[in-house]
N, C-alpha and C positions, 0 to 999 in steps of 0.2 A: 475522456477529456470533457470537462464542463463546457457549455456554450461560450463562456467568456474566454476560453482558451482557443476557440476555433474560428473566431470571426476573421482571422487572418485570411481565410480563403476568399472572402468577399473583396478584400483589398487587393489580393493578387489578381482577381478576375476583372476588377474595375467595372466599366460599363458593360462588359460582356455578359454579366450576370442578368441583364435585363431580358425578360421573356418577350419574344416576338408576338405579334398579334395573332398569328395562326394558332398559337398554343392557348390563348386565353379562353376561347369558347370551350375547348376540351377541359381545361382546368376547372372552369366553373362547374361543368357538369359532373366532374369527378371529385370535387373538393370534399364533399361530405363522405363519400365512400372511401376516399383515400385516408381519412383519419380513423377508419374502423378496421381496416384489414390490408394485407399486403397486395400489391398489384400482381396479377398472375396472367398467364396466357389467355385466360378467359375474361380479363378485366380486373380492376382493383377490387379486392375484398371477396372474390369468389375462388375458393380453393378446390382444384380438381380432386376427385376422390381417388384414393389409392386402391387399386384392385387387389384382392386378396390372393390371386393366383400368381402374382409376380414372384419369381424366385428370389430368395434371400431377403424378402421384405416382410416385416411383421406388421399386419394391418391394424392391430389392436394395441394401443399404448397401455402401459401399466395402469394409468389412471385415465379415464375418458376425458377428452379435451372439453373445455368449456370456453365460452366466448366472453365472459365477464369476470376476468381475473386480473388482478393487479397487485403490485407489491410496493410498499413504501420503503425507500432507501434513506437511511439516516446514518450518521457516523457510528460505526461499530456494529451495524446490524440491519435487519430487514423485518418488515411486517407484511405478511402475505394475506390476501383476501380472495376468496372464491365466493362470489355473490350468488352463484347458482347452487353451489353445494352448501352454502351457509357455513363455511369453515374459515378459520384464520390460523396463522402461525407466526409466533414471535421467535426470531432466531438472532441472537446478538452475542457480544462478547461475554455477557453475564448469564447466558443460559438459552435454552431452547424449550419451548412449550410443547413441541410436536403439533400435529394438526388437531385443532380444537373446534368442536361444533359450537356454533352460536345460533340456535334456532330463533332467537329474537332479533337477529340482524335486520336492520331496516335499510332498504334500497329505494332511494327516491332521487329524482333529478340527476341520475348518473353518479350518485355518491352512496357508498356503503358505510354505515355507521352502526355502532353497537358497543358492547362491553362484555368481556369474559373474565373469569377469575380462575387462575391456575396456581396451585400451591400457595395460596394466600396472597398472591399478587394480582391486582386488577389491571386490565388493559382496556382503556377506553379509546376508541379510534373513530376517525372520520377520514375515509380514504376515497377519493374520486376514482372512478373506473376508467378515466381517460388519462393516458400517459402525458407526461410533462406538466401535469397539474401539481399542486402542493397539497400534501396530506398531513395530518397530525395524529400523534399517538401520545396518550397520557398514561404513564406507568405509576401505579399507586401501590405502595407497600406500607405495611404497618410501621408506625413509629418513625416514618421518614416523610419529608416533604415530597409531594408529587413531582415527577419528572415529565416535562413536556418535550416531545421529540417532533421535529418537523423535517420534511424532506420531499424530494421529487418522487412522483408516482411513476412506476415503470410498468408498461404493458408489453405484450408481444403480439404484434409489433408496436413499437412506439409510433404515434402518429407523426406525420411530417411537421416540422416546425414552420414550413412554408409550402402549402399545397400547390401553389402556382409554380414555384420553382420545382417542386417534386414531380409535377406532370411531365417535365422534360426527361425524366428517367423512364417513363412508361414504354417507349419504343424498344428499350432493351429487353423487355419481357418477351416480345414477339421474336426477337432474334434468338434468345435463349430457348424459347419453345421449339424453334426449328431444330436446334442442336439436340434437344431432348427427344424429339420425335424421330430423328435420324438414328438414335442409339437403340436399334432394334434388339440387341442382345443385353442391354443394360438399362433396367429401370433407373431413372436419374431424377434428381431434384436439385434445385439451386435456389439460394436466397442471397440477395444483395442489399446492403444498406449503406446509403451515403452517410459518411461521418463528418464531412468537411463543411456542409452547408451549401455546397455548390448546387446540389439538387434538392435543397430544402430538407435534408435529413430524411429523404423518402426511402422506404423499403419496398422492394419488389420480390416476387417469388414465382417460380414455376415448379409445381409439385413440392412446395415447401414443407408439406407434412409427410413426405415420404419417410419411411422408418426402416432403413436398412440396419444391419449390424454396425455398431459404432467403430469396431476395430480400434486403432490407437487414438482416434479422435477423443475417446473417453478420457484420455490422460489430461486433457485440458481442465476437466472438472476436478481431477485429483490435485492438480497444481493449484487451482484457485482455492480449494479448501485448505491446503497447506498455507498459502499466503494469507488467507483470511485469519488464520491462527497467529501468524507472525504479526499482522496488523493489530490484533487484540493484545499482543504482548504475552501470549501463552507459550510461545516457543521462539527460538532464535534459529536462523539459518546456519549459525555456527555450531549448533548442537550436533552431536554425533549419534549415529545409529549403528549398532553391531549387525553386520551382514555376514551370514554364515554360508557354508557350502550348500546347505539345504535350500537357500533362497535363489540359487542360480538356476535360470532357465535360458533357453536359446532364443532364436528369433533375432529381432533387431536389438542393437545396444552394444555398449563397450564394457560394462561391468563384468559380463560373463567371462571375459578373458583375463581378469585379475585374480589374484590369490586371496582366498578367504580361509578363516574369518579375518575381518578387518573392520575398523570403525570408519564409516563414511559420513561426511557432513550432510546435513539436510540441503545445504546449498548445492552441493555436487549432485545429490540425488535429484533435486528439482531441475537443475540444468540438463543433466543427462536424460531425464524423463522426456524432455522436448527436443533437445539438440540431436540426440541419437535415437529418439523414440525407445528408450531403454526399458525393456521388459522387466529386468531385475529391479531397477529403480521403481517402476510402477508397483510391483508386488510388495516391495519393502515399504513403500509409502502407504499403501492400502492398510497393511498391518499396523504401521506406526500411527495412522490416523484413527484406528479403532475398527477397521473392517469396512464393509460396504455401507453401513447405515449412515455414518456422517457425510459421506459424499452424496448419497441419495437424499439426505436431509437438506444439503445445499441446493440440490436440483429442485426439490419440492418447494423450498422457500422462495425460489424464483419462478414458481409456477410453470416449469418446463415439463410438459406432460408427456413427451415422447421419449425422454432420456432416462436410462437406468443403468447402474453399474451392478451386475449380477454375478460376475465371475472374474477371476484373476487372469492375467495374461498367460496365454499358452496352456490353460487348464482344459485339456481336451475332454477329460472325463466330465467336467461340469457342462461343457458344450453339448456332449452327447446326451446329458440329462435334460437338455433344453434350457439351461441357464445361460443366458446370453446378454451382452451389452448392446443397447440400441440407442439411436438418437435420430434427429431429423435436421434438415437444413435450417428450419425456423428456430429450433432450439439452439443450434450452434451460434447463429447470428444473435440470438437473444443474449447468450453468454458473452460473445465478443463485444457486443454493443455496451453491455453493462460494465465490462472491464474498461473499455475505452473511455466511457463517460464518467468513470470514477464512482460508480454506483454500488460496486460490490467489493472493490479493493481501494486502498489508498493510492495516491499518485505514485509513490515510490514502488509499491508492489506491482502496480500496473506496468510501470516502465520496465521493471525487472522481467516480468512475464513476457512482454513484447520483445524485450532484448533476447530472451531465450529463443523465442520463435524466429527471430531474425538470424539466429545461429544454426537453424535447421540444416542438417546435412543430407537429408533425403529430398533431393531437388529434381525429381524426374517428372513432376506434374506442373504446378503453377509456374515455378521459375523457368522450366524448360519451354513453356508455351510463350513466354514473354521475351522481348528483346533483352539482351544482356545488360545488366546494371539496373534494371527497374527494381526499386526497393520494395521488398515484400517481407512479411513476417507470417509464418504459416506452420501448420501441423498436418501431417499426412496420416492416412489410415489404410492399411492393406490387409486383406484376407483373400483366400482363393475365390470367394464370391462377393467381394466388396473392394471398391477403390474410392478413396476420398482425398480431398485436400481442402483445407479451410484456413482462413486467416485474414490478414490485412494487406491491401494494396496501399503502400505508403507514398504514393506520388504526391508531392507537395501541392496543397490546395485541392486535391481530389482524393483524399483518404477515404477508403471504402472497406467495409467488412464483407467477406464472401464466404459461402459454404457450398462446395461442390461435392455431392454425395451420389454414389452409384451402387447398385447391386449387380449380380451377374458376374461373368468372367472378368478376372482382374485385368488381363491384358487389354481387352477392348474397353473396360472401364477407365483405365489410365488414359486412353486416347479421348474418351468422352470428356473426362475432366479437363484435359488440355484444351479441347475445343471450347468448352464453356469458359475456361479461364481466359483464353485469347479473345473470345467474343466480348467479355466484359472489358478487357483492357482496350480493345480497339474502340469501343463505344466511349470510354472515358477520355481518350486522347484525341479523338476525331473532332475537329472544329465543327461546332454546330451554331448556325445563325450568328456568326461573328465571334464566337468564343475562341479564345486563343488556345493553341495546342500547348500542353504543359509537359 
């Protein structure tokens, strides 16, 4: 949701949004750092290293992380910039350049600028490396007037819109760090991002770069890639896909209990993908979208460096070959935030996706940890050595994106996720310095 859609939170809070004096000195000291990185248990902007001996955790992302990456969101597409690697990528409804080297890229005063030519089309860009700025992209094709695209710049994390208000979220880092430290059997990571403005749109993390197996959390990227094509007008959710007996796999889901072959609409595949975490739907949609490459192109275009789709659901042979899906709490919240803010999907597709997440039927983690009736939209992930739950707390005026990821034994990982989920909830609803409970 764009900021114009979210100012309702300040009116709900009224005078309670004012920061008491005891926060001001801390906020001043932290303001600069808070705009450059997530708060962690070690303070804002310093990410604890992930130790390579942790079971079920891959310490080396597919592409090494960089600190100066951003992407420009414009209607129908994105333009990604990696200023350290001197590469760019244009991905929109009319095509995808792939990663393109720009050795002449100029980086000055926090802005990356340059031009590349791909397939006879020139892309001239000026993209700030600070989120929430405005960037521009000029697309120049032969025999056509140039097209100038402007939009918001997205980074991971986005800097807080209000660092002073954002400082009020920092104590949550210490509370979550204690939960993570207590989870001796389960390496754990958590990232939390305020979406309401109550905490200045601040993001915090404890082990936000932890990279466990993604399990079914990877299905969120499959859904976003499908909905992006719907937004482009390339497909309709009313379109049907032939599902055959060969597509049927076990695990979670409902389609495996139906009779095949039959034609299933994209809408039902998308809904079941999330509502039931349907493995048949996931594999059919991977094939429909063209394999792993388009989903990984989506991931790359948003500069999410820890996430990869490398195998289908329940493909044990691929897993034994070392082909595995991975993600991180930071990448999950990067995706959830971009969806919420309307930076990667249209409002209609965003609302549909969140609606599917609200219908989630696997509710033993986040919902089980919260009082009955607290509105959430979420997606779980389970493997024998991974337990995750990610999504949105939809408490009016305190909307929040969360990602709770663990490696290690699933049973104890489930409990760690529940403890993290309750810790966040208790912080959000506990009155602080005159704030009303919501």
